[in-house]
N, CA, C and O atoms as CSV, one atom per row, in Angstrom:
chain,resi,resn,atom,element,x,y,z
A,1,MET,N,N,-30.630,35.780,-24.698
A,1,MET,CA,C,-29.546,34.883,-25.087
A,1,MET,C,C,-28.373,35.664,-25.689
A,1,MET,O,O,-27.216,35.338,-25.424
A,2,ALA,N,N,-28.658,36.676,-26.485
A,2,ALA,CA,C,-27.596,37.468,-27.110
A,2,ALA,C,C,-26.771,38.191,-26.047
A,2,ALA,O,O,-25.553,38.307,-26.183
A,3,ALA,N,N,-27.415,38.672,-25.004
A,3,ALA,CA,C,-26.693,39.362,-23.933
A,3,ALA,C,C,-25.770,38.402,-23.203
A,3,ALA,O,O,-24.658,38.772,-22.828
A,4,LEU,N,N,-26.222,37.174,-23.001
A,4,LEU,CA,C,-25.400,36.156,-22.336
A,4,LEU,C,C,-24.185,35.809,-23.195
A,4,LEU,O,O,-23.074,35.672,-22.683
A,5,GLN,N,N,-24.401,35.668,-24.494
A,5,GLN,CA,C,-23.285,35.383,-25.400
A,5,GLN,C,C,-22.277,36.531,-25.402
A,5,GLN,O,O,-21.069,36.295,-25.397
A,6,ALA,N,N,-22.758,37.751,-25.409
A,6,ALA,CA,C,-21.866,38.910,-25.402
A,6,ALA,C,C,-21.048,38.945,-24.115
A,6,ALA,O,O,-19.857,39.256,-24.148
A,7,LEU,N,N,-21.671,38.632,-22.993
A,7,LEU,CA,C,-20.965,38.608,-21.714
A,7,LEU,C,C,-19.900,37.515,-21.708
A,7,LEU,O,O,-18.788,37.734,-21.228
A,8,TYR,N,N,-20.237,36.335,-22.240
A,8,TYR,CA,C,-19.274,35.231,-22.325
A,8,TYR,C,C,-18.082,35.629,-23.199
A,8,TYR,O,O,-16.932,35.399,-22.824
A,9,LEU,N,N,-18.355,36.223,-24.361
A,9,LEU,CA,C,-17.263,36.632,-25.246
A,9,LEU,C,C,-16.391,37.698,-24.605
A,9,LEU,O,O,-15.179,37.716,-24.818
A,10,LYS,N,N,-16.984,38.576,-23.832
A,10,LYS,CA,C,-16.206,39.588,-23.119
A,10,LYS,C,C,-15.281,38.914,-22.104
A,10,LYS,O,O,-14.117,39.292,-21.974
A,11,ALA,N,N,-15.795,37.928,-21.397
A,11,ALA,CA,C,-14.977,37.195,-20.423
A,11,ALA,C,C,-13.849,36.444,-21.119
A,11,ALA,O,O,-12.719,36.439,-20.631
A,12,VAL,N,N,-14.138,35.815,-22.242
A,12,VAL,CA,C,-13.118,35.084,-22.995
A,12,VAL,C,C,-12.032,36.039,-23.473
A,12,VAL,O,O,-10.844,35.734,-23.359
A,13,ARG,N,N,-12.425,37.183,-24.005
A,13,ARG,CA,C,-11.433,38.163,-24.462
A,13,ARG,C,C,-10.546,38.626,-23.309
A,13,ARG,O,O,-9.338,38.795,-23.476
A,14,HIS,N,N,-11.149,38.827,-22.144
A,14,HIS,CA,C,-10.370,39.236,-20.977
A,14,HIS,C,C,-9.328,38.165,-20.624
A,14,HIS,O,O,-8.170,38.485,-20.356
A,15,VAL,N,N,-9.741,36.914,-20.626
A,15,VAL,CA,C,-8.819,35.819,-20.317
A,15,VAL,C,C,-7.699,35.762,-21.346
A,15,VAL,O,O,-6.530,35.655,-20.977
A,16,VAL,N,N,-8.033,35.830,-22.615
A,16,VAL,CA,C,-7.026,35.765,-23.674
A,16,VAL,C,C,-6.049,36.933,-23.572
A,16,VAL,O,O,-4.844,36.757,-23.753
A,17,ASP,N,N,-6.568,38.115,-23.285
A,17,ASP,CA,C,-5.724,39.307,-23.203
A,17,ASP,C,C,-4.825,39.326,-21.962
A,17,ASP,O,O,-3.805,40.015,-21.950
A,18,ASN,N,N,-5.192,38.581,-20.930
A,18,ASN,CA,C,-4.489,38.686,-19.646
A,18,ASN,C,C,-3.837,37.390,-19.183
A,18,ASN,O,O,-3.539,37.230,-17.999
A,19,THR,N,N,-3.613,36.464,-20.112
A,19,THR,CA,C,-2.954,35.210,-19.774
A,19,THR,C,C,-1.911,34.869,-20.832
A,19,THR,O,O,-1.967,35.344,-21.966
A,20,GLU,N,N,-0.969,34.041,-20.429
A,20,GLU,CA,C,0.054,33.538,-21.354
A,20,GLU,C,C,-0.405,32.180,-21.864
A,20,GLU,O,O,-0.758,31.305,-21.074
A,21,ASP,N,N,-0.401,32.003,-23.178
A,21,ASP,CA,C,-0.798,30.725,-23.771
A,21,ASP,C,C,0.405,29.784,-23.763
A,21,ASP,O,O,1.375,29.999,-24.490
A,22,VAL,N,N,0.335,28.737,-22.933
A,22,VAL,CA,C,1.422,27.761,-22.871
A,22,VAL,C,C,1.065,26.480,-23.623
A,22,VAL,O,O,1.839,25.523,-23.635
A,23,GLY,N,N,-0.103,26.470,-24.247
A,23,GLY,CA,C,-0.513,25.369,-25.113
A,23,GLY,C,C,-0.511,24.020,-24.431
A,23,GLY,O,O,-1.065,23.851,-23.344
A,24,GLU,N,N,0.124,23.060,-25.091
A,24,GLU,CA,C,0.133,21.687,-24.589
A,24,GLU,C,C,1.029,21.509,-23.363
A,24,GLU,O,O,1.009,20.452,-22.734
A,25,ARG,N,N,1.808,22.526,-23.020
A,25,ARG,CA,C,2.657,22.470,-21.823
A,25,ARG,C,C,1.883,22.877,-20.559
A,25,ARG,O,O,2.473,22.985,-19.484
A,26,PHE,N,N,0.576,23.102,-20.682
A,26,PHE,CA,C,-0.221,23.638,-19.580
A,26,PHE,C,C,-0.062,22.842,-18.290
A,26,PHE,O,O,0.228,23.419,-17.242
A,27,VAL,N,N,-0.245,21.534,-18.352
A,27,VAL,CA,C,-0.212,20.713,-17.137
A,27,VAL,C,C,1.161,20.794,-16.477
A,27,VAL,O,O,1.257,20.974,-15.263
A,28,GLU,N,N,2.208,20.662,-17.259
A,28,GLU,CA,C,3.574,20.756,-16.731
A,28,GLU,C,C,3.825,22.138,-16.121
A,28,GLU,O,O,4.405,22.256,-15.042
A,29,GLU,N,N,3.384,23.164,-16.820
A,29,GLU,CA,C,3.632,24.533,-16.368
A,29,GLU,C,C,2.832,24.867,-15.110
A,29,GLU,O,O,3.355,25.512,-14.200
A,30,VAL,N,N,1.585,24.441,-15.049
A,30,VAL,CA,C,0.763,24.750,-13.868
A,30,VAL,C,C,1.306,24.018,-12.639
A,30,VAL,O,O,1.252,24.547,-11.528
A,31,ARG,N,N,1.821,22.820,-12.833
A,31,ARG,CA,C,2.445,22.110,-11.701
A,31,ARG,C,C,3.705,22.851,-11.240
A,31,ARG,O,O,3.936,22.997,-10.040
A,32,SER,N,N,4.512,23.317,-12.189
A,32,SER,CA,C,5.725,24.058,-11.833
A,32,SER,C,C,5.392,25.324,-11.054
A,32,SER,O,O,6.067,25.658,-10.081
A,33,ILE,N,N,4.358,26.020,-11.482
A,33,ILE,CA,C,3.934,27.232,-10.768
A,33,ILE,C,C,3.441,26.854,-9.375
A,33,ILE,O,O,3.793,27.507,-8.393
A,34,HIS,N,N,2.639,25.816,-9.287
A,34,HIS,CA,C,2.076,25.382,-8.009
A,34,HIS,C,C,3.170,25.013,-7.004
A,34,HIS,O,O,3.046,25.295,-5.813
A,35,HIS,N,N,4.236,24.384,-7.491
A,35,HIS,CA,C,5.321,23.936,-6.608
A,35,HIS,C,C,6.396,25.003,-6.397
A,35,HIS,O,O,7.370,24.767,-5.681
A,36,GLY,N,N,6.226,26.173,-7.014
A,36,GLY,CA,C,7.183,27.261,-6.835
A,36,GLY,C,C,8.410,27.170,-7.707
A,36,GLY,O,O,9.377,27.902,-7.493
A,37,ASP,N,N,8.390,26.276,-8.700
A,37,ASP,CA,C,9.539,26.113,-9.589
A,37,ASP,C,C,9.499,27.034,-10.801
A,37,ASP,O,O,10.470,27.114,-11.553
A,38,ALA,N,N,8.391,27.725,-10.993
A,38,ALA,CA,C,8.236,28.682,-12.083
A,38,ALA,C,C,7.543,29.915,-11.510
A,38,ALA,O,O,6.809,29.816,-10.527
A,39,PRO,N,N,7.774,31.067,-12.118
A,39,PRO,CA,C,7.148,32.280,-11.595
A,39,PRO,C,C,5.623,32.205,-11.676
A,39,PRO,O,O,5.063,31.690,-12.644
A,40,GLU,N,N,4.966,32.728,-10.645
A,40,GLU,CA,C,3.508,32.747,-10.632
A,40,GLU,C,C,3.001,33.737,-11.669
A,40,GLU,O,O,3.433,34.889,-11.703
A,41,ARG,N,N,2.099,33.289,-12.501
A,41,ARG,CA,C,1.498,34.123,-13.539
A,41,ARG,C,C,0.239,33.444,-14.040
A,41,ARG,O,O,0.024,32.257,-13.794
A,42,ALA,N,N,-0.585,34.195,-14.737
A,42,ALA,CA,C,-1.819,33.655,-15.307
A,42,ALA,C,C,-1.484,32.974,-16.628
A,42,ALA,O,O,-0.886,33.579,-17.518
A,43,ILE,N,N,-1.875,31.712,-16.743
A,43,ILE,CA,C,-1.601,30.959,-17.965
A,43,ILE,C,C,-2.882,30.306,-18.461
A,43,ILE,O,O,-3.870,30.187,-17.737
A,44,ARG,N,N,-2.830,29.886,-19.727
A,44,ARG,CA,C,-3.915,29.103,-20.299
A,44,ARG,C,C,-3.291,28.082,-21.235
A,44,ARG,O,O,-2.170,28.266,-21.711
A,45,GLY,N,N,-4.025,27.000,-21.498
A,45,GLY,CA,C,-3.524,25.967,-22.397
A,45,GLY,C,C,-4.504,24.816,-22.439
A,45,GLY,O,O,-5.675,24.966,-22.087
A,46,GLN,N,N,-4.019,23.674,-22.870
A,46,GLN,CA,C,-4.875,22.501,-23.031
A,46,GLN,C,C,-4.533,21.426,-22.012
A,46,GLN,O,O,-3.373,21.215,-21.659
A,47,ALA,N,N,-5.580,20.755,-21.552
A,47,ALA,CA,C,-5.428,19.599,-20.662
A,47,ALA,C,C,-6.578,18.642,-20.953
A,47,ALA,O,O,-7.702,19.067,-21.221
A,48,THR,N,N,-6.286,17.367,-20.897
A,48,THR,CA,C,-7.330,16.363,-21.093
A,48,THR,C,C,-8.186,16.264,-19.827
A,48,THR,O,O,-7.777,16.733,-18.764
A,49,PRO,N,N,-9.363,15.660,-19.937
A,49,PRO,CA,C,-10.171,15.461,-18.729
A,49,PRO,C,C,-9.412,14.681,-17.652
A,49,PRO,O,O,-9.554,14.968,-16.464
A,50,GLU,N,N,-8.615,13.704,-18.061
A,50,GLU,CA,C,-7.840,12.923,-17.099
A,50,GLU,C,C,-6.795,13.797,-16.403
A,50,GLU,O,O,-6.601,13.699,-15.191
A,51,GLU,N,N,-6.126,14.649,-17.177
A,51,GLU,CA,C,-5.127,15.544,-16.593
A,51,GLU,C,C,-5.777,16.537,-15.631
A,51,GLU,O,O,-5.220,16.836,-14.575
A,52,ARG,N,N,-6.951,17.046,-15.996
A,52,ARG,CA,C,-7.657,17.968,-15.101
A,52,ARG,C,C,-8.020,17.276,-13.798
A,52,ARG,O,O,-7.923,17.878,-12.728
A,53,ALA,N,N,-8.439,16.016,-13.876
A,53,ALA,CA,C,-8.767,15.257,-12.665
A,53,ALA,C,C,-7.522,15.053,-11.802
A,53,ALA,O,O,-7.594,15.174,-10.579
A,54,GLU,N,N,-6.386,14.747,-12.420
A,54,GLU,CA,C,-5.134,14.579,-11.678
A,54,GLU,C,C,-4.747,15.871,-10.969
A,54,GLU,O,O,-4.336,15.846,-9.809
A,55,LEU,N,N,-4.877,16.999,-11.661
A,55,LEU,CA,C,-4.557,18.282,-11.043
A,55,LEU,C,C,-5.458,18.546,-9.845
A,55,LEU,O,O,-4.993,19.017,-8.807
A,56,ALA,N,N,-6.735,18.247,-9.984
A,56,ALA,CA,C,-7.673,18.435,-8.876
A,56,ALA,C,C,-7.287,17.564,-7.689
A,56,ALA,O,O,-7.361,18.013,-6.545
A,57,GLU,N,N,-6.874,16.315,-7.945
A,57,GLU,CA,C,-6.449,15.409,-6.868
A,57,GLU,C,C,-5.208,15.947,-6.157
A,57,GLU,O,O,-5.014,15.699,-4.967
A,58,GLU,N,N,-4.365,16.688,-6.890
A,58,GLU,CA,C,-3.156,17.273,-6.318
A,58,GLU,C,C,-3.443,18.591,-5.604
A,58,GLU,O,O,-2.537,19.206,-5.040
A,59,GLY,N,N,-4.701,19.023,-5.628
A,59,GLY,CA,C,-5.062,20.281,-4.975
A,59,GLY,C,C,-4.788,21.506,-5.829
A,59,GLY,O,O,-4.693,22.619,-5.312
A,60,ILE,N,N,-4.663,21.307,-7.123
A,60,ILE,CA,C,-4.412,22.412,-8.045
A,60,ILE,C,C,-5.735,22.757,-8.719
A,60,ILE,O,O,-6.265,21.976,-9.509
A,61,ASP,N,N,-6.258,23.935,-8.396
A,61,ASP,CA,C,-7.522,24.377,-8.965
A,61,ASP,C,C,-7.297,25.069,-10.297
A,61,ASP,O,O,-6.452,25.955,-10.417
A,62,ILE,N,N,-8.063,24.653,-11.294
A,62,ILE,CA,C,-8.011,25.298,-12.597
A,62,ILE,C,C,-9.445,25.571,-13.040
A,62,ILE,O,O,-10.394,24.988,-12.516
A,63,LEU,N,N,-9.580,26.449,-13.993
A,63,LEU,CA,C,-10.881,26.778,-14.560
A,63,LEU,C,C,-10.894,26.310,-15.999
A,63,LEU,O,O,-9.978,26.615,-16.763
A,64,THR,N,N,-11.925,25.573,-16.373
A,64,THR,CA,C,-12.083,25.146,-17.754
A,64,THR,C,C,-12.970,26.159,-18.458
A,64,THR,O,O,-14.098,26.415,-18.036
A,65,MET,N,N,-12.450,26.729,-19.533
A,65,MET,CA,C,-13.200,27.725,-20.299
A,65,MET,C,C,-12.960,27.469,-21.778
A,65,MET,O,O,-11.942,27.896,-22.322
A,66,PRO,N,N,-13.883,26.780,-22.434
A,66,PRO,CA,C,-13.694,26.522,-23.863
A,66,PRO,C,C,-13.681,27.830,-24.656
A,66,PRO,O,O,-14.499,28.720,-24.425
A,67,LEU,N,N,-12.741,27.928,-25.589
A,67,LEU,CA,C,-12.670,29.100,-26.451
A,67,LEU,C,C,-13.530,28.860,-27.691
A,67,LEU,O,O,-13.554,27.748,-28.220
A,68,PRO,N,N,-14.232,29.884,-28.156
A,68,PRO,CA,C,-14.957,29.747,-29.410
A,68,PRO,C,C,-13.976,29.433,-30.544
A,68,PRO,O,O,-12.841,29.909,-30.524
A,69,GLU,N,N,-14.397,28.647,-31.518
A,69,GLU,CA,C,-13.525,28.240,-32.625
A,69,GLU,C,C,-12.848,29.434,-33.276
A,69,GLU,O,O,-11.670,29.353,-33.624
A,70,ALA,N,N,-13.556,30.533,-33.448
A,70,ALA,CA,C,-12.991,31.695,-34.124
A,70,ALA,C,C,-11.818,32.300,-33.374
A,70,ALA,O,O,-11.029,33.037,-33.965
A,71,MET,N,N,-11.683,32.004,-32.074
A,71,MET,CA,C,-10.597,32.582,-31.276
A,71,MET,C,C,-9.416,31.637,-31.128
A,71,MET,O,O,-8.443,31.980,-30.456
A,72,LYS,N,N,-9.470,30.459,-31.733
A,72,LYS,CA,C,-8.402,29.493,-31.555
A,72,LYS,C,C,-7.244,29.717,-32.513
A,72,LYS,O,O,-6.148,29.208,-32.276
A,73,GLY,N,N,-7.454,30.454,-33.568
A,73,GLY,CA,C,-6.383,30.745,-34.497
A,73,GLY,C,C,-5.651,32.007,-34.107
A,73,GLY,O,O,-5.828,32.518,-33.001
A,74,PRO,N,N,-4.839,32.508,-35.000
A,74,PRO,CA,C,-4.116,33.755,-34.717
A,74,PRO,C,C,-5.096,34.901,-34.473
A,74,PRO,O,O,-6.095,35.045,-35.178
A,75,LEU,N,N,-4.793,35.698,-33.476
A,75,LEU,CA,C,-5.631,36.846,-33.170
A,75,LEU,C,C,-5.012,38.088,-33.802
A,75,LEU,O,O,-3.796,38.267,-33.745
A,76,GLN,N,N,-5.813,38.928,-34.390
A,76,GLN,CA,C,-5.334,40.154,-35.041
A,76,GLN,C,C,-5.587,41.335,-34.156
A,76,GLN,O,O,-5.257,42.463,-34.522
């Protein structure tokens, strides 16, 4: 179990280090990227289950990856 947790945390750190946090603008921003109205880049943010379902219906694939509570605040 400890090895699995370590692997998950490594993956989370990679995502955090290699994506732009757009926060609550995630759904708007991912649609803009999908439609070519914003530059393509790796982003992360928040979306409700309903918003995620709408994106899926529009053919926009996203990955849901909950962040551990300790990583939700400022990173040092």
